[in-house]
MIGU-598348 format. One record per atom (N, C-alpha, C): x, y, z; residue number from 1. Coordinates in steps of 0.001 Angstrom, whole numbers, plus 524288, in hexadecimal, padded with zeros to 5 digits. Layout:
N
xx: X; yy: Y; zz: Z; resi: NUM .
...
//
This chain:
116
xx: 3B019; yy: AF868; zz: 7E450; resi: 1 .
xx: 3AB5A; yy: AF7F8; zz: 7E1F1; resi: 1 .
xx: 3AC29; yy: AF36E; zz: 7DDBD; resi: 1 .
xx: 3A7D1; yy: AF06F; zz: 7DD1E; resi: 2 .
xx: 3A868; yy: AEC3E; zz: 7D8C1; resi: 2 .
xx: 3A7B8; yy: AEF0A; zz: 7D3B3; resi: 2 .
xx: 3A924; yy: AEB60; zz: 7CF4C; resi: 3 .
xx: 3A7FD; yy: AED3D; zz: 7CA8A; resi: 3 .
xx: 3A1F3; yy: AECD8; zz: 7C92D; resi: 3 .
xx: 3A011; yy: AEF06; zz: 7C51A; resi: 4 .
xx: 39ABA; yy: AEF7A; zz: 7C40D; resi: 4 .
xx: 398C1; yy: AE993; zz: 7C1F4; resi: 4 .
xx: 3951E; yy: AE7C6; zz: 7C4F2; resi: 5 .
xx: 3936C; yy: AE2C7; zz: 7C40A; resi: 5 .
xx: 390BC; yy: AE225; zz: 7BF46; resi: 5 .
xx: 38DDA; yy: AE6D4; zz: 7BC97; resi: 6 .
xx: 38B70; yy: AE6A4; zz: 7B853; resi: 6 .
xx: 38F4C; yy: AE508; zz: 7B432; resi: 6 .
xx: 3942E; yy: AE615; zz: 7B41E; resi: 7 .
xx: 3980D; yy: AE536; zz: 7B008; resi: 7 .
xx: 3989F; yy: ADE89; zz: 7AF64; resi: 7 .
xx: 3994C; yy: ADC77; zz: 7B46E; resi: 8 .
xx: 39A47; yy: AD670; zz: 7B429; resi: 8 .
xx: 395A0; yy: AD346; zz: 7B562; resi: 8 .
xx: 390BC; yy: AD598; zz: 7B640; resi: 9 .
xx: 38C62; yy: AD2B3; zz: 7B73B; resi: 9 .
xx: 38844; yy: AD3E6; zz: 7B342; resi: 9 .
xx: 38474; yy: AD08D; zz: 7B28B; resi: 10 .
xx: 3801D; yy: AD18B; zz: 7AE55; resi: 10 .
xx: 37AFB; yy: ACFAD; zz: 7B0D3; resi: 10 .
xx: 37667; yy: AD172; zz: 7AE4C; resi: 11 .
xx: 37186; yy: ACFBE; zz: 7B02D; resi: 11 .
xx: 3701B; yy: AD08D; zz: 7B59E; resi: 11 .
xx: 372AF; yy: AD50E; zz: 7B7A3; resi: 12 .
xx: 37283; yy: AD66E; zz: 7BD84; resi: 12 .
xx: 36C4B; yy: AD82F; zz: 7BEE2; resi: 12 .
xx: 369E9; yy: AD60A; zz: 7C27C; resi: 13 .
xx: 364BA; yy: AD621; zz: 7C4D2; resi: 13 .
xx: 3644B; yy: AD6BC; zz: 7C9F2; resi: 13 .
xx: 3610E; yy: AD9CD; zz: 7CC58; resi: 14 .
xx: 3600E; yy: AD990; zz: 7D184; resi: 14 .
xx: 35A71; yy: AD805; zz: 7D322; resi: 14 .
xx: 359F7; yy: AD441; zz: 7D726; resi: 15 .
xx: 354C7; yy: AD23B; zz: 7D938; resi: 15 .
xx: 353C1; yy: AD627; zz: 7DD6F; resi: 15 .
xx: 34F8D; yy: AD9AA; zz: 7DCC0; resi: 16 .
xx: 34E84; yy: ADD80; zz: 7E09C; resi: 16 .
xx: 34CEF; yy: ADB79; zz: 7E592; resi: 16 .
xx: 34AE8; yy: AD6D9; zz: 7E551; resi: 17 .
xx: 34849; yy: AD445; zz: 7EA79; resi: 17 .
xx: 34C2D; yy: AD269; zz: 7ED92; resi: 17 .
xx: 350DF; yy: AD0D9; zz: 7EB53; resi: 18 .
xx: 35524; yy: ACDE5; zz: 7EE82; resi: 18 .
xx: 359E2; yy: AD171; zz: 7EE64; resi: 18 .
xx: 35A47; yy: AD5CD; zz: 7EBBE; resi: 19 .
xx: 35F28; yy: AD8B7; zz: 7EAE6; resi: 19 .
xx: 36372; yy: AD598; zz: 7E8F1; resi: 19 .
xx: 3631C; yy: AD16D; zz: 7E62F; resi: 20 .
xx: 36730; yy: ACE62; zz: 7E3AA; resi: 20 .
xx: 3676E; yy: AD086; zz: 7DDD4; resi: 20 .
xx: 36CFD; yy: AD1BB; zz: 7DD36; resi: 21 .
xx: 36E6E; yy: AD2DF; zz: 7D7E9; resi: 21 .
xx: 370A0; yy: ACDFC; zz: 7D543; resi: 21 .
xx: 36FC2; yy: ACCEA; zz: 7D0B3; resi: 22 .
xx: 37116; yy: AC808; zz: 7CDDB; resi: 22 .
xx: 3727D; yy: AC912; zz: 7C894; resi: 22 .
xx: 37597; yy: AC60E; zz: 7C59C; resi: 23 .
xx: 376E8; yy: AC65E; zz: 7C020; resi: 23 .
xx: 37B37; yy: AC28E; zz: 7BF54; resi: 23 .
xx: 37DE5; yy: AC3B6; zz: 7BAC9; resi: 24 .
xx: 38186; yy: ABF86; zz: 7B9E1; resi: 24 .
xx: 38710; yy: AC2D1; zz: 7B927; resi: 24 .
xx: 38AFB; yy: AC125; zz: 7BB81; resi: 25 .
xx: 38FE8; yy: AC3F9; zz: 7BBF5; resi: 25 .
xx: 394A9; yy: AC059; zz: 7B95C; resi: 25 .
xx: 397E7; yy: AC34B; zz: 7B6AB; resi: 26 .
xx: 39C8D; yy: AC111; zz: 7B3AB; resi: 26 .
xx: 3A01F; yy: ABEEC; zz: 7B874; resi: 26 .
xx: 3A242; yy: AB9FC; zz: 7B764; resi: 27 .
xx: 3A585; yy: AB832; zz: 7BBC3; resi: 27 .
xx: 3AB47; yy: AB9EB; zz: 7BB77; resi: 27 .
xx: 3AC6E; yy: ABD0C; zz: 7B783; resi: 28 .
xx: 3B13D; yy: ABF95; zz: 7B728; resi: 28 .
xx: 3B5DC; yy: ABAE1; zz: 7B56E; resi: 28 .
xx: 3B467; yy: AB72F; zz: 7B2BF; resi: 29 .
xx: 3B85B; yy: AB34C; zz: 7B18F; resi: 29 .
xx: 3BAD6; yy: AB3BA; zz: 7ABB8; resi: 29 .
xx: 3BC35; yy: AB888; zz: 7AA6D; resi: 30 .
xx: 3BE55; yy: AB9F8; zz: 7A589; resi: 30 .
xx: 3BB3A; yy: AB7FC; zz: 7A0CF; resi: 30 .
xx: 3BEA3; yy: AB574; zz: 79D29; resi: 31 .
xx: 3BC33; yy: AB370; zz: 79846; resi: 31 .
xx: 3B7B9; yy: AAF3C; zz: 79970; resi: 31 .
xx: 3B78A; yy: AACD6; zz: 79DC1; resi: 32 .
xx: 3B349; yy: AA8DA; zz: 79F31; resi: 32 .
xx: 3AF49; yy: AAB61; zz: 7A2A5; resi: 32 .
xx: 3AF08; yy: AB02F; zz: 7A2F9; resi: 33 .
xx: 3AB6E; yy: AB35C; zz: 7A648; resi: 33 .
xx: 3A5F0; yy: AB10B; zz: 7A515; resi: 33 .
xx: 3A294; yy: AB09C; zz: 7A913; resi: 34 .
xx: 39CFA; yy: AAF41; zz: 7A8C9; resi: 34 .
xx: 39A1E; yy: AB25C; zz: 7AC43; resi: 34 .
xx: 39525; yy: AB2B3; zz: 7AAF8; resi: 35 .
xx: 3916C; yy: AB577; zz: 7AF0D; resi: 35 .
xx: 38E90; yy: AB200; zz: 7B1CC; resi: 35 .
xx: 38E82; yy: AB29B; zz: 7B7A5; resi: 36 .
xx: 38BBD; yy: AAF22; zz: 7BA68; resi: 36 .
xx: 387D0; yy: AB1CA; zz: 7BDCE; resi: 36 .
xx: 3833A; yy: AAED4; zz: 7BF1B; resi: 37 .
xx: 37F1C; yy: AB13F; zz: 7C243; resi: 37 .
xx: 38067; yy: AB2C5; zz: 7C7FC; resi: 37 .
xx: 37F59; yy: AB784; zz: 7C988; resi: 38 .
xx: 380DD; yy: AB842; zz: 7CEA5; resi: 38 .
xx: 37CB2; yy: ABC3E; zz: 7D153; resi: 38 .
xx: 37CC4; yy: ABC61; zz: 7D64D; resi: 39 .
xx: 378E4; yy: AC005; zz: 7D89E; resi: 39 .
xx: 37C00; yy: AC23E; zz: 7DDDA; resi: 39 .
xx: 3796F; yy: AC6BC; zz: 7E008; resi: 40 .
xx: 37BA7; yy: AC954; zz: 7E496; resi: 40 .
xx: 37767; yy: ACC00; zz: 7E6EA; resi: 40 .
xx: 3767F; yy: ACACD; zz: 7EC34; resi: 41 .
xx: 37271; yy: ACD1F; zz: 7EF4F; resi: 41 .
xx: 37531; yy: AD262; zz: 7F0EE; resi: 41 .
xx: 37292; yy: AD6EE; zz: 7EEF5; resi: 42 .
xx: 3752C; yy: ADBAB; zz: 7F00D; resi: 42 .
xx: 37468; yy: ADDA7; zz: 7F5FF; resi: 42 .
xx: 37161; yy: ADA82; zz: 7F887; resi: 43 .
xx: 37132; yy: ADBC0; zz: 7FE61; resi: 43 .
xx: 37621; yy: ADA81; zz: 800EA; resi: 43 .
xx: 37973; yy: AD799; zz: 7FEC0; resi: 44 .
xx: 37E0B; yy: AD5F9; zz: 80072; resi: 44 .
xx: 382C5; yy: ADA07; zz: 7FF0E; resi: 44 .
xx: 3817D; yy: ADE1E; zz: 7FC4A; resi: 45 .
xx: 38509; yy: AE24D; zz: 7FA0D; resi: 45 .
xx: 383D6; yy: AE764; zz: 7FB31; resi: 45 .
xx: 37E6E; yy: AE859; zz: 7FBAE; resi: 46 .
xx: 37CAA; yy: AEE3C; zz: 7FC52; resi: 46 .
xx: 379AF; yy: AEF01; zz: 800C2; resi: 46 .
xx: 379D3; yy: AF440; zz: 8030C; resi: 47 .
xx: 37631; yy: AF61B; zz: 80781; resi: 47 .
xx: 3743D; yy: AFBA5; zz: 805C3; resi: 47 .
xx: 36FE6; yy: AFC0E; zz: 80777; resi: 48 .
xx: 36D7A; yy: B0169; zz: 8071E; resi: 48 .
xx: 36E72; yy: B040A; zz: 80C17; resi: 48 .
xx: 371B5; yy: B08B9; zz: 80AC6; resi: 49 .
xx: 372E7; yy: B0C99; zz: 80FEA; resi: 49 .
xx: 36E9F; yy: B104B; zz: 80FEE; resi: 49 .
xx: 36BB1; yy: B1029; zz: 81409; resi: 50 .
xx: 36759; yy: B1470; zz: 81467; resi: 50 .
xx: 36955; yy: B191D; zz: 81579; resi: 50 .
xx: 36DB7; yy: B1A06; zz: 81835; resi: 51 .
xx: 36FD3; yy: B1F28; zz: 81990; resi: 51 .
xx: 371E0; yy: B2181; zz: 814ED; resi: 51 .
xx: 37429; yy: B1ECC; zz: 81116; resi: 52 .
xx: 37617; yy: B212F; zz: 80C31; resi: 52 .
xx: 37262; yy: B207C; zz: 807B2; resi: 52 .
xx: 36D75; yy: B1DC5; zz: 80894; resi: 53 .
xx: 3698A; yy: B1D93; zz: 8044D; resi: 53 .
xx: 36B64; yy: B1AD4; zz: 7FF0A; resi: 53 .
xx: 36ECF; yy: B16A1; zz: 80008; resi: 54 .
xx: 370CE; yy: B1461; zz: 7FBF0; resi: 54 .
xx: 37273; yy: B0EB3; zz: 7FD0D; resi: 54 .
xx: 3726C; yy: B0C2E; zz: 7F83D; resi: 55 .
xx: 3749E; yy: B067E; zz: 7F8D7; resi: 55 .
xx: 37A7E; yy: B06A3; zz: 7F8F9; resi: 55 .
xx: 37D86; yy: B0381; zz: 7FBC5; resi: 56 .
xx: 3831D; yy: B0307; zz: 7FC91; resi: 56 .
xx: 384ED; yy: AFDA9; zz: 7FC63; resi: 56 .
xx: 389DB; yy: AFC84; zz: 7FA66; resi: 57 .
xx: 38C31; yy: AF735; zz: 7FB14; resi: 57 .
xx: 38D3C; yy: AF5CF; zz: 800AC; resi: 57 .
xx: 38B59; yy: AF1FC; zz: 80298; resi: 58 .
xx: 38CAF; yy: AEFC2; zz: 8072C; resi: 58 .
xx: 38BBF; yy: AE99E; zz: 80785; resi: 58 .
xx: 38F4E; yy: AE67B; zz: 808F0; resi: 59 .
xx: 38EC7; yy: AE128; zz: 808A0; resi: 59 .
xx: 38A8A; yy: AE08E; zz: 80CE3; resi: 59 .
xx: 3863B; yy: ADCF6; zz: 80C18; resi: 60 .
xx: 38282; yy: ADB6D; zz: 80F9A; resi: 60 .
xx: 37E92; yy: AE06D; zz: 8107F; resi: 60 .
xx: 37DE6; yy: AE408; zz: 80D86; resi: 61 .
xx: 37ADA; yy: AE855; zz: 80EBD; resi: 61 .
xx: 3759D; yy: AE802; zz: 80EF6; resi: 61 .
xx: 3733A; yy: AE3F2; zz: 80C2D; resi: 62 .
xx: 36D1C; yy: AE385; zz: 80C6A; resi: 62 .
xx: 36A5D; yy: AE791; zz: 80A60; resi: 62 .
xx: 36B63; yy: AE9F1; zz: 805CB; resi: 63 .
xx: 368DD; yy: AEEE3; zz: 803E7; resi: 63 .
xx: 36352; yy: AEDC2; zz: 80370; resi: 63 .
xx: 361BF; yy: AE917; zz: 801E6; resi: 64 .
xx: 35BF3; yy: AE753; zz: 80119; resi: 64 .
xx: 35880; yy: AE851; zz: 80570; resi: 64 .
xx: 35AC2; yy: AE968; zz: 80A97; resi: 65 .
xx: 357AB; yy: AEA88; zz: 80EF4; resi: 65 .
xx: 3551A; yy: AEF9C; zz: 80E44; resi: 65 .
xx: 35796; yy: AF39F; zz: 80BAA; resi: 66 .
xx: 35624; yy: AF8E9; zz: 80AC7; resi: 66 .
xx: 35479; yy: AFA03; zz: 805A3; resi: 66 .
xx: 35665; yy: AF6CA; zz: 80197; resi: 67 .
xx: 354F9; yy: AF841; zz: 7FBD8; resi: 67 .
xx: 35164; yy: AF42C; zz: 7F938; resi: 67 .
xx: 34DDD; yy: AF5C7; zz: 7F632; resi: 68 .
xx: 34A66; yy: AF2A1; zz: 7F32B; resi: 68 .
xx: 349AF; yy: AF3FF; zz: 7EDAE; resi: 68 .
xx: 346F5; yy: AF135; zz: 7EA9D; resi: 69 .
xx: 34624; yy: AF248; zz: 7E5B9; resi: 69 .
xx: 34B3A; yy: AF353; zz: 7E22F; resi: 69 .
xx: 34F45; yy: AF0E9; zz: 7E361; resi: 70 .
xx: 35411; yy: AF19B; zz: 7E045; resi: 70 .
xx: 353A4; yy: AEF7A; zz: 7DA98; resi: 70 .
xx: 356CD; yy: AF24C; zz: 7D73F; resi: 71 .
xx: 35767; yy: AF0C1; zz: 7D212; resi: 71 .
xx: 35CB6; yy: AF2C7; zz: 7CFCE; resi: 71 .
xx: 35E10; yy: AF05D; zz: 7CBCD; resi: 72 .
xx: 362CA; yy: AF22B; zz: 7C8EB; resi: 72 .
xx: 3618A; yy: AF61A; zz: 7C4E3; resi: 72 .
xx: 36596; yy: AF9A5; zz: 7C37B; resi: 73 .
xx: 364E6; yy: AFCE8; zz: 7BF9F; resi: 73 .
xx: 36AAB; yy: AFE5A; zz: 7BDB5; resi: 73 .
xx: 36AEF; yy: B0017; zz: 7B878; resi: 74 .
xx: 3706C; yy: B015C; zz: 7B5DF; resi: 74 .
xx: 370A0; yy: B074A; zz: 7B562; resi: 74 .
xx: 3755F; yy: B09EB; zz: 7B68B; resi: 75 .
xx: 376C8; yy: B0EF4; zz: 7B556; resi: 75 .
xx: 37B85; yy: B0F00; zz: 7B1C4; resi: 75 .
xx: 37C85; yy: B13A0; zz: 7AF8A; resi: 76 .
xx: 38145; yy: B13CA; zz: 7ABEF; resi: 76 .
xx: 385EA; yy: B1541; zz: 7AFDC; resi: 76 .
xx: 38AFB; yy: B128B; zz: 7AF04; resi: 77 .
xx: 38FAD; yy: B139D; zz: 7B16A; resi: 77 .
xx: 39120; yy: B18B3; zz: 7AFB9; resi: 77 .
xx: 39238; yy: B1CCB; zz: 7B32F; resi: 78 .
xx: 392EF; yy: B21B6; zz: 7B164; resi: 78 .
xx: 39959; yy: B219C; zz: 7AFD6; resi: 78 .
xx: 39BE8; yy: B1E17; zz: 7B13C; resi: 79 .
xx: 3A19D; yy: B1E9B; zz: 7AF48; resi: 79 .
xx: 3A30F; yy: B1B3A; zz: 7AA8E; resi: 79 .
xx: 3A0A0; yy: B1610; zz: 7AAE2; resi: 80 .
xx: 3A27A; yy: B1293; zz: 7A6E9; resi: 80 .
xx: 39DE4; yy: B112B; zz: 7A267; resi: 80 .
xx: 39937; yy: B13A8; zz: 7A2F3; resi: 81 .
xx: 39500; yy: B12BB; zz: 7A02A; resi: 81 .
xx: 39252; yy: B0E5F; zz: 7A274; resi: 81 .
xx: 390CB; yy: B09FB; zz: 79EE4; resi: 82 .
xx: 38F54; yy: B054A; zz: 7A194; resi: 82 .
xx: 38A8F; yy: B058E; zz: 7A4EC; resi: 82 .
xx: 388F4; yy: B01E8; zz: 7A7DF; resi: 83 .
xx: 38492; yy: B014D; zz: 7AA9B; resi: 83 .
xx: 3865D; yy: B005B; zz: 7B0E1; resi: 83 .
xx: 383D1; yy: B02A4; zz: 7B4DC; resi: 84 .
xx: 38501; yy: B00FE; zz: 7B9F1; resi: 84 .
xx: 37FB5; yy: AFE87; zz: 7BC75; resi: 84 .
xx: 380A9; yy: AFAE9; zz: 7BF5B; resi: 85 .
xx: 37C09; yy: AF80F; zz: 7C1D8; resi: 85 .
xx: 37AF5; yy: AFAB6; zz: 7C712; resi: 85 .
xx: 37656; yy: AFC02; zz: 7C7C4; resi: 86 .
xx: 37488; yy: AFE4A; zz: 7CD10; resi: 86 .
xx: 36FDB; yy: AFC1D; zz: 7CF0C; resi: 86 .
xx: 36F84; yy: AFD0A; zz: 7D44E; resi: 87 .
xx: 36B08; yy: AFAA3; zz: 7D6F6; resi: 87 .
xx: 367AE; yy: AFF68; zz: 7D8D7; resi: 87 .
xx: 36258; yy: AFEC5; zz: 7D85B; resi: 88 .
xx: 35ECD; yy: B0240; zz: 7DA84; resi: 88 .
xx: 35ADE; yy: B0021; zz: 7DDB0; resi: 88 .
xx: 359C9; yy: B02FD; zz: 7E1FC; resi: 89 .
xx: 35628; yy: B0109; zz: 7E671; resi: 89 .
xx: 35354; yy: B057F; zz: 7E90F; resi: 89 .
xx: 34FEE; yy: B0361; zz: 7EBE2; resi: 90 .
xx: 34CC7; yy: B0734; zz: 7EF83; resi: 90 .
xx: 34E95; yy: B0559; zz: 7F4FA; resi: 90 .
xx: 35189; yy: B08E7; zz: 7F733; resi: 91 .
xx: 353FD; yy: B072B; zz: 7FC5A; resi: 91 .
xx: 3529C; yy: B0B57; zz: 8002E; resi: 91 .
xx: 34FC5; yy: B09AA; zz: 8048F; resi: 92 .
xx: 34DCB; yy: B0C8A; zz: 808D8; resi: 92 .
xx: 34A1E; yy: B1100; zz: 805F3; resi: 92 .
xx: 34732; yy: B1003; zz: 801F6; resi: 93 .
xx: 3432B; yy: B1360; zz: 7FFC0; resi: 93 .
xx: 34561; yy: B1731; zz: 7FBAF; resi: 93 .
xx: 34ADC; yy: B16B1; zz: 7FA75; resi: 94 .
xx: 34D52; yy: B1A79; zz: 7F676; resi: 94 .
xx: 34F64; yy: B177E; zz: 7F1C8; resi: 94 .
xx: 34F85; yy: B1935; zz: 7ED76; resi: 95 .
xx: 3518E; yy: B16EC; zz: 7E93C; resi: 95 .
xx: 35792; yy: B16CC; zz: 7E95F; resi: 95 .
xx: 35A3E; yy: B1298; zz: 7E883; resi: 96 .
xx: 36036; yy: B128D; zz: 7EA10; resi: 96 .
xx: 362B9; yy: B0FA9; zz: 7E572; resi: 96 .
xx: 3676D; yy: B115B; zz: 7E40E; resi: 97 .
xx: 36A38; yy: B0E25; zz: 7DF52; resi: 97 .
xx: 36F40; yy: B0CC8; zz: 7E1C9; resi: 97 .
xx: 37197; yy: B088B; zz: 7DF34; resi: 98 .
xx: 376BC; yy: B070A; zz: 7E072; resi: 98 .
xx: 379A5; yy: B0503; zz: 7DBF0; resi: 98 .
xx: 37E7A; yy: B063F; zz: 7DA6E; resi: 99 .
xx: 38146; yy: B0506; zz: 7D6AD; resi: 99 .
xx: 383E6; yy: AFF75; zz: 7D6E9; resi: 99 .
xx: 3816E; yy: AFBD3; zz: 7D4FA; resi: 100 .
xx: 383CF; yy: AF669; zz: 7D641; resi: 100 .
xx: 38931; yy: AF545; zz: 7D3C6; resi: 100 .
xx: 3898A; yy: AF7A8; zz: 7CEA6; resi: 101 .
xx: 38E33; yy: AF6BC; zz: 7CBEC; resi: 101 .
xx: 3933D; yy: AF9E7; zz: 7CF07; resi: 101 .
xx: 39290; yy: AFD86; zz: 7D257; resi: 102 .
xx: 39713; yy: B0082; zz: 7D4D4; resi: 102 .
xx: 3971C; yy: AFE7B; zz: 7DAA1; resi: 102 .
xx: 394B8; yy: AF9F0; zz: 7DB9E; resi: 103 .
xx: 39542; yy: AF81D; zz: 7E15F; resi: 103 .
xx: 398A5; yy: AF400; zz: 7E254; resi: 103 .
xx: 3989B; yy: AF150; zz: 7E694; resi: 104 .
xx: 39BD4; yy: AECED; zz: 7E7BF; resi: 104 .
xx: 3992D; yy: AE780; zz: 7E691; resi: 104 .
xx: 39532; yy: AE786; zz: 7E2BA; resi: 105 .
xx: 392FA; yy: AE337; zz: 7E147; resi: 105 .
xx: 3958E; yy: AE19C; zz: 7DCBF; resi: 105 .
xx: 397D7; yy: ADCB2; zz: 7DB6D; resi: 106 .
xx: 39C9C; yy: ADB5D; zz: 7D867; resi: 106 .
xx: 39B29; yy: AD60A; zz: 7D569; resi: 106 .
xx: 39D4C; yy: AD529; zz: 7D18B; resi: 107 .
xx: 39D78; yy: ACFD2; zz: 7CF15; resi: 107 .
xx: 3A298; yy: ACD50; zz: 7D012; resi: 107 .
xx: 3A267; yy: AC99B; zz: 7D362; resi: 108 .
xx: 3A70F; yy: AC60A; zz: 7D495; resi: 108 .
xx: 3A6BD; yy: AC0EE; zz: 7D201; resi: 108 .
xx: 3A9C1; yy: AC050; zz: 7CD32; resi: 109 .
xx: 3A988; yy: ABB6D; zz: 7CA33; resi: 109 .
xx: 3A448; yy: AB97B; zz: 7C93A; resi: 109 .
xx: 3A09B; yy: ABD67; zz: 7C7B5; resi: 110 .
xx: 39B40; yy: ABB3C; zz: 7C62A; resi: 110 .
xx: 396F1; yy: ABAE0; zz: 7CAFE; resi: 110 .
xx: 39893; yy: ABCCB; zz: 7CFD2; resi: 111 .
xx: 3957A; yy: ABC9F; zz: 7D3E3; resi: 111 .
xx: 394BC; yy: AC2D3; zz: 7D581; resi: 111 .
xx: 39001; yy: AC4C2; zz: 7D6A7; resi: 112 .
xx: 38EC1; yy: AC9EB; zz: 7D8AC; resi: 112 .
xx: 39011; yy: AC8E5; zz: 7DE9E; resi: 112 .
xx: 392F0; yy: ACD2A; zz: 7E083; resi: 113 .
xx: 39518; yy: ACD1F; zz: 7E55C; resi: 113 .
xx: 394C5; yy: AD2A6; zz: 7E83A; resi: 113 .
xx: 39555; yy: AD39D; zz: 7ECE1; resi: 114 .
xx: 39628; yy: AD7EC; zz: 7EFC2; resi: 114 .
xx: 39B9F; yy: AD867; zz: 7F0D1; resi: 114 .
xx: 39E7C; yy: ADB73; zz: 7EDA4; resi: 115 .
xx: 3A3EA; yy: ADC8B; zz: 7EE0E; resi: 115 .
xx: 3A514; yy: AE071; zz: 7F2E2; resi: 115 .
xx: 3A9CA; yy: AE121; zz: 7F40C; resi: 116 .
xx: 3ABD3; yy: AE4E2; zz: 7F75D; resi: 116 .
xx: 3B167; yy: AE744; zz: 7F5B1; resi: 116 .
//
């Protein structure tokens, strides 16, 4: 699993029409670190598995074919406190959530990517 992107990225927003997550992520360059604009089409990372009735991580999953009206929301991290970034959608007619911060979506030197 990747580290929580909400720790190293800021101003994260989701365009529900395109399923693109965007924001500014720290490039990890130590004392000279900077935030750079980045975006990631979540269809390249997520799939809606109708048999399990949930969103799962899968490269090239195209979850947007089954999921609509997606938005971001925050929940409290039950272990460390702080906030966890989550995705909420209506998929195949049912409300579905996905924990983005505990997924394979990662910040690699200031760029949002689908890790593995």
